[in-house]
C-alpha positions in Angstrom: 0.1 -0.3 0.2 2.7 2.4 0.8 3.1 6.3 2.0 -0.2 7.9 1.7 0.8 12.1 1.0 -1.8 14.5 0.3 -0.4 17.9 -1.0 -2.5 20.9 0.1 -2.2 24.2 -2.2 -2.1 27.4 0.1 -5.2 29.8 -0.2 -6.1 32.3 -2.5 -3.3 35.7 -1.9 -3.0 39.0 -3.7 -0.2 37.6 -5.7 -3.2 34.5 -7.0 -5.7 36.7 -7.8 -3.7 38.8 -9.6 -2.3 36.7 -11.7 1.6 37.7 -10.5 4.5 35.9 -9.1 4.5 35.8 -5.2 6.5 37.0 -2.4 5.8 36.2 0.8 2.7 37.3 1.8 -0.5 36.4 3.9 -3.5 35.1 2.4 -6.6 37.4 1.2 -8.7 35.7 3.9 -7.6 33.7 6.6 -10.1 32.7 8.0 -10.7 28.6 9.4 -11.3 26.1 6.1 -12.9 22.8 6.5 -10.3 19.8 7.1 -13.0 17.3 5.9 -11.1 14.9 3.2 -7.9 15.1 5.1 -8.4 12.0 7.0 -6.1 11.0 9.6 -3.0 13.4 9.7 -0.4 11.5 11.0 2.3 14.5 10.4 2.3 17.9 8.9 4.5 19.8 6.8 4.1 23.5 5.6 6.5 25.6 3.1 8.8 28.5 5.8 6.6 30.7 3.7 3.2 32.9 5.3 0.8 31.9 3.2 1.2 28.0 4.1 1.5 28.9 7.6 -1.6 30.5 8.1 -3.5 27.9 5.5 -2.5 25.0 8.0 -3.2 27.0 11.0 -7.0 27.6 9.3 -7.5 23.7 8.4 -5.9 23.3 11.7 -2.9 21.7 11.2 0.4 21.9 14.0 2.8 21.8 10.8 6.7 21.5 10.9 8.4 24.3 8.6 10.0 22.0 5.6 12.6 23.9 3.5 12.0 21.9 0.4 8.6 22.8 0.2 9.3 26.2 -0.5 7.6 27.6 -3.4 9.7 28.2 -6.9 11.9 31.1 -6.8 10.8 33.5 -9.6 14.2 36.2 -9.2 13.7 39.4 -10.6 9.9 39.0 -11.3 8.7 38.6 -7.5 5.8 40.8 -7.1 5.8 41.6 -10.4 1.8 40.7 -12.7 3.0 38.5 -15.5 0.9 40.7 -17.3 3.7 43.4 -16.9 6.4 40.9 -17.3 4.9 40.3 -20.5 4.8 43.6 -22.0 8.4 44.5 -20.3 9.9 41.1 -22.1 7.6 38.8 -24.2 10.9 36.9 -25.4 11.4 36.0 -21.1 8.5 34.4 -20.3 8.3 32.4 -23.6 11.2 31.1 -22.8 10.1 30.4 -19.5 7.5 29.2 -20.8 8.5 26.6 -23.8 11.6 25.7 -21.6 11.7 24.0 -18.3 15.6 24.6 -18.1 15.5 28.3 -18.5 15.5 30.3 -16.2 15.5 34.2 -17.2 14.4 36.2 -14.1 17.5 34.8 -12.2 15.7 32.6 -10.3 15.3 28.6 -10.0 13.7 26.5 -13.4 10.8 25.2 -13.8 13.3 21.6 -14.1 15.4 22.4 -10.9 11.8 22.9 -9.1 10.6 19.1 -10.2 14.1 17.5 -9.3 14.0 19.4 -6.3 10.4 18.0 -5.7 11.2 14.7 -6.7 14.0 14.1 -4.2 12.0 15.2 -1.5 9.4 12.7 -2.6 12.1 9.5 -2.7 13.9 11.5 0.6 10.3 10.4 2.5 10.4 7.8 5.3 9.4 4.3 4.9 6.1 5.2 6.9 2.8 4.3 6.4 1.5 7.2 8.3 -0.6 9.3 6.6 0.9 12.8 5.6 -0.4 16.2 4.7 1.8 18.9 4.0 0.6 22.2 2.6 2.6 24.3 0.2 2.1 26.3 -3.4 0.6 25.2 -6.7 4.3 25.4 -8.1 5.8 22.7 -5.8 2.0 20.5 -6.5 2.9 20.5 -10.4 6.3 19.5 -9.8 5.1 16.7 -7.3 2.4 15.4 -9.7 4.6 15.6 -12.4 7.4 13.4 -10.7 4.5 11.4 -9.6 4.0 10.0 -13.2 7.4 10.4 -14.0 6.7 13.0 -16.9 9.3 15.4 -18.4 9.0 18.7 -16.9 7.4 19.9 -19.9 4.4 18.3 -18.7 4.2 20.7 -15.3 2.3 23.9 -17.8 -0.4 21.0 -18.4 -1.3 20.5 -14.6 -3.5 23.1 -13.7 -3.4 23.5 -9.5 -5.5 26.5 -7.7 -6.1 27.8 -4.5 -6.4 24.9 -1.7 -6.4 22.1 -4.6 -5.8 19.7 -2.9 -3.6 16.1 -4.9 -3.4 12.6 -3.1 -0.5 10.2 -3.8 0.2 6.2 -3.3 4.0 4.9 -3.2 6.8 5.5 -1.9 10.2 6.5 -3.4 10.6 6.0 -7.5 7.0 4.9 -7.7 4.4 6.9 -6.6 1.1 7.0 -7.7 -1.8 9.5 -8.2 -4.4 8.5 -6.4 -6.7 11.8 -7.1 -6.9 15.7 -7.2 -9.6 17.6 -5.5 -9.6 21.3 -7.4 -10.0 23.4 -4.5 -11.3 27.1 -4.2 -9.8 28.6 -7.3 
């Protein structure tokens, strides 16, 4: 049966609502959230950013920080709207969206993110205790790509909205996508 890992995308922020590259910002609405569907939680983890901490708290989870669950590093694009970046440098945005190894913003490439998340998945302890990880849409996308054994170019074919949940089962090198819930986006 293997490990059960539930990945929860953090709640909406000003950046997610504006289609902008995020900074370490709070949730737009930090109200309590229903934890229904999480099942039994033996271990709760979260990304280090404020939006992950607030989402975990809103779900009633006492989650510990796991630095590997940090958001994609958007470099110089952090805090800027996608439309503004595309207007200023359309070639860079096209390169970023079509070449997973490209990082024209000076941050982390999509391929590097997928590798980071794949390593994190493969380093999960062989423990059947259910784990919930509150993280970012980018990390959830990368986890789905890694679990399916897809190439990093598939990253853009996975749409993850705020509060989406993905359940993976398995273990190192043998993760399977169990289900995906749409979230609140």
